[in-house]
N, C-alpha and C positions, 0 to 999 in steps of 0.2 A: 504494500500500500504506500502511496506517496506520503512523505513526511513533511509537515509544516510546523515550524517552530522547534521547540526543544522536546523531543521524544513524544510528540503528539501526532497521531496518525488518523487518516480517514479510513474506516473499515469498509468492507464489501457491502455491508448492510446499510451504508450511508451514514452511520453514526460516527462520531469522533471518539477516539480513545487516547487517554493520556496515561503514561506509565511513570511512576516515581518510586524512588528507593525508600523503603521504610526502615531497613536495618541491614546489617551484614552478618552472615553466619560465621561459624568457627573457622571455615576455610577461607574466609575473606570474600566470599561471593555475595553479591548484592541480592537482597530479597525485595521483589517488586510488588506493587499493588497498582490497580488500574482504576481510573475514573472515566465515566462516559458522559456524553452529551450530544445534543443535536447540532451543535456548531463548534468551530474551533475556539471561539471566544469563551463560550460556556465552559469548555473543558479547561482552558487556560486559567480561568478564575477558580475552578475547583482545585486545580493543581497548586495554585498559590496558597490555598488554605490548608494544604497537606504537606507541602515540601518545606523543610527547614533549610534556609539558606546557609547556615553555618554547620551543616551536618558533618560529623567527623568522617573522613575518608579512610578506608582500610589501607594498611601499608604492606600486608603480607600476601595479597592475592597474586597468583602466578599469571603469567601471560597466557599460558595454555588454559587455565581455569577461566580466565576472562573471555578467551575466544570461544570456549565451549558454552559459557553462560550467555554470551552475546548471540551465538547461533541458536541456542534454545529459545531465546526471547523473540527470534525472528521466524520461528517455525510456522506460525499461522500466516505469515506474509510471503513465504517462499513456496515455489512449486516443489513437489517431493523430489524431483530429479535434481534440482539446484541444491536443495537441502543435503541430499546424499553426497553430492560433489564436494560441498563445503566441509561436510563431516569427514570425508576422505582426506581433504587437504590437512585438516587438523591432525588426524591420526597418522598419516604417512609422512608428512613433511614438517609441520609446525612443532608437534610434540617431540619427535626425535631430536630436533635441533635445539630447541629452547629448554626442554626438560622442565625443571621446577623454578626457572628463573623468574624473579618477581617482576610484575608489570612495571613498577616504578623504576626499575633499573634499565629498562629498554631505552636506547637512544638511537639517533640516526645512523651512527657508525655500525652498531650491532645489526640494525635492520638491513643496511646495505650489504653487510657480510652474509646475512641469511639469503638475500636475493642472489648474490654471487655463488652461493653454495648450490643453487639450483641450476647451474649452467648446463648440466647434462640433459635437462628437460627441454621440451619444445618451448620457444619464446612465448607462444600463446598460453601454455600451461603456467609458466612463471607469472605472466600477467594476471591470470585467473587467481592464483594463490595470493599474489600481492593485493589484488582488488578486494578479496575477502578480508585480508588483514587490515587494509586501509579503512574499511567500513567499521570493523571492530575497534580500531584505534580512534576513529572519529568519535565514536560513542564514549570511549574512555576519556577523550579530550573534553567532551561536553560535561562529563562528570568530574573533571579536573584531576584525572589520574596521570595523564601524560601530556607533554607539549606537542606541538605540530611536527612530530618527528618523521612523518611520512613524506614531507615536502622535499622535492629535489632528489628523490631516490632514483638512481639510474636503472632502467629496465632494459632487457635485451630487445633489439628491434625485431619486429615480426616481418619476415621476408614474405611478401605476397607473391606466390607463384601464379603464373598465368593459368587461368581455368582451362580444364580439358573439356573438349566438346567432340561430338561425333560429326563427321563430315556429312554433307547431304547424301552422298552415296551410301555411307554406313547407316544413316538413319533410314534410308529406303530399304536396305537389306533387313534391318531390324523389324520394320513394319511388315515386310513380306513374310517374315518368319512367324508372325503372330496369327493365331487362329482362335478368335474369341468364341466361336461356336463349339469348338472341341474343348477349349479351356477358357472359361469366362474370366479367369484371373489375368489373362493376357491384357485385359482392358486397363489394368494398372499401369502398364508400360506406356500406353497411349495417353493416359491421363497426365503422366509426368511430361511427356513430349509435347502435348498440346495445351496444357494448362499450368505447367511449371510447379506442380505440388511437390512438397518434400515427401520422403518415403513414409514417415510417420503419419502425415496428413492423408496420404492415399489409403493407408491401412485403416485409418479411423473414419473414412468417408462412409456415410450411410445414404441409402436411397432417399430418405426424407430431406437430405441436404441438397438434392438436385431438383430444381423446378423445371420440368420439361416444357411447361407452357411459356415461361419467360426465357428459358434457355440460360439460366444462371445456376452456378454452383456455389454453395456456402461452406466455408471452412470453419468449423466450430470445435474441432478437437484434433488431437494428435495421439498416436500410440507410441509408447516408449518403454524400454526395459529399464527398470530401476532395481537396485540391490536393497533388499529389506531383510534384516536379520541374517545376513550372509548369503541370502538366496536371490538369484536374479528372477524377477517376476515381471510380467507384462501388465502395463497399466494404460488406461485411457485417461488422458490428461487434457487440460485446456490448451489452446494453441501456444506456440512458443512465446508470443508477445501479443499485445492488444492489436497491433497492426497486422499480425498473422491471422487474426479473426477477420475474414474478408469475404467479399462476393466477387466471383469471377465469371464473366460472360463466357459461355462455352462455344467454341468454334463449331459451325454446323457439321463438319465431318466427324468430330468427336461426339457430338450430341446424337447423331444417327447410330453410332456404334454403341453408345450407352443405352439407347432405346432397345437395341437388339439384345444386349446382355440382360436388361431388366426383365425381359420375357423369359429368360432362362434361369433367373435367380429368385429364390423364395426367402432368403435371409434378409435381415435388416441392413447388413453391411454390403457394400459394393464388392469388396474382396473378402473371401472367407475360405476356411478349410474345415471340412466336416461340420459345417454350420456354426463354426466358431470364428471369432475375431482373428484375422491373419496377423501372425507375428512378423515384425519387421525383418527378422532373420530369414523367415520363410520367403518373404518377398524378394530379398536379395539373392537367395538361392535360386528362385524361379527366374529372376532377371539374368543371372549368370548362365542358366541353361538356354535362355533365349538367345544370348550372344553366341553361344557355341553353335546353336542351330542355324543362326544367321551367318556364321563364319566371320564374325566381327571381333576385332581385338577386345580384350577385357579392359574396362574402365569402371571405377566404382559407380554405384547406382545414382549418386548425386549428379553424375555427368548428364543424366537425362534432363534434370532441371536446368543445368547450365546450357545444354543444347537448345532447350526451349527459349531461353533468354537471348542467346546469340541469334537464333532464327528470327526472333521478334525484332531485334535491332536491324537485322538485314532487311526486314520487311518495312522498316521505317517507323517503328514504335518510338514515341518520345520517352525519355528516361523516367519522367514522372509517372506516366501510365504504367510502364513496365514495373516500376518500383512498387506500385500499389497492387498489381496483380501478383507479384512475388511475395508480398507481405513484408517487405523491408521496412525498417523503422523510418527511414527517410531516403530520398533519392541519392544522397551522398554515398550510401552503402552500395547502391547499384552502380554508380559511377566508378567507385573504387574497385569493385569486383570485376567489372567488364570493361575496364579502361582500354585494353588492347583491342577488343572488338569495336569499341566506340571510335578508336583511331581509324580502323578500317572503314567504318561507316562515314566518318568525316572526310576521309580521303575520297571515297566514292561520290560523296555529295559535292565536294569541291571540283571534282572532275567534270561535273555537269556544266561548269563555266565554259567549257570548250564549245558548247552548243551556241553560245553568243557569237562566236567567231564565224559560225557557218551561215 
């Protein structure tokens, strides 16, 4: 939930919640209570009547304990997948490095050394770990436990590789290898190629999300594997972000294929196995078999989404429209991801000036 002010949040039920510290336990961990109201101002006034400005701060709480406590306080605000990722960051990287070190002893030099110790990991993973720590430290700073020690920390640069796409010839071979009447799950490949859905979004797509009259497709959920109690389980979750919850106009060629598959399917999901929700792993396995059948080189399943995006640019889509169809947070992400393809698009557009000379 978005935060406004000091530890005051707007909940999903449209109420506002303010959390304040009442005391600290023997381990030095903060004990919280909440107040609720219909507006931010109402909650802030309630907070003032409860919070003691000169409250004694703990001196013995460890950095790891603080990180664990902070994560626990965010549990109802995070998606289960994100929560599990942060939980793994603490267990696998933060706890082994910092051990029982007190939060108050953390400084910029120690934090920078920690970041440097992660040099064997992918830069994007290092940034993810640091991003979580920064959030926890910002909360610690608001409660006057640490200074602004996360400022000016040097992070590894993320090298952005050029996205991989299928050529027009390869795409044609893939489509020729599909047979939706023999295997209706083949429609999942076409949905990715002609609507740009993510794998989890395709697996979570239900027939009720498709309006055959208007020709629109609504993305309302995603399917993801998460680790719970040491076991990997399949979960139906909300979309990746608010912008990922979107409406996509369906191309006529894809709409006709969907209508054919609808007549063959009785389940609520567009893709399924034995009348159950299709696992993302099963989709990827099926996708790999399609590539082998088509005689096309292997590229990960996300290449289907990239191929859709590049084809769209080749057809003259403007970046803003494409960004909304893909469910990106803003057009900047689309520009950054498909910069090379945009260069080609710009080159072809500029070449049209030769028509003036004729």
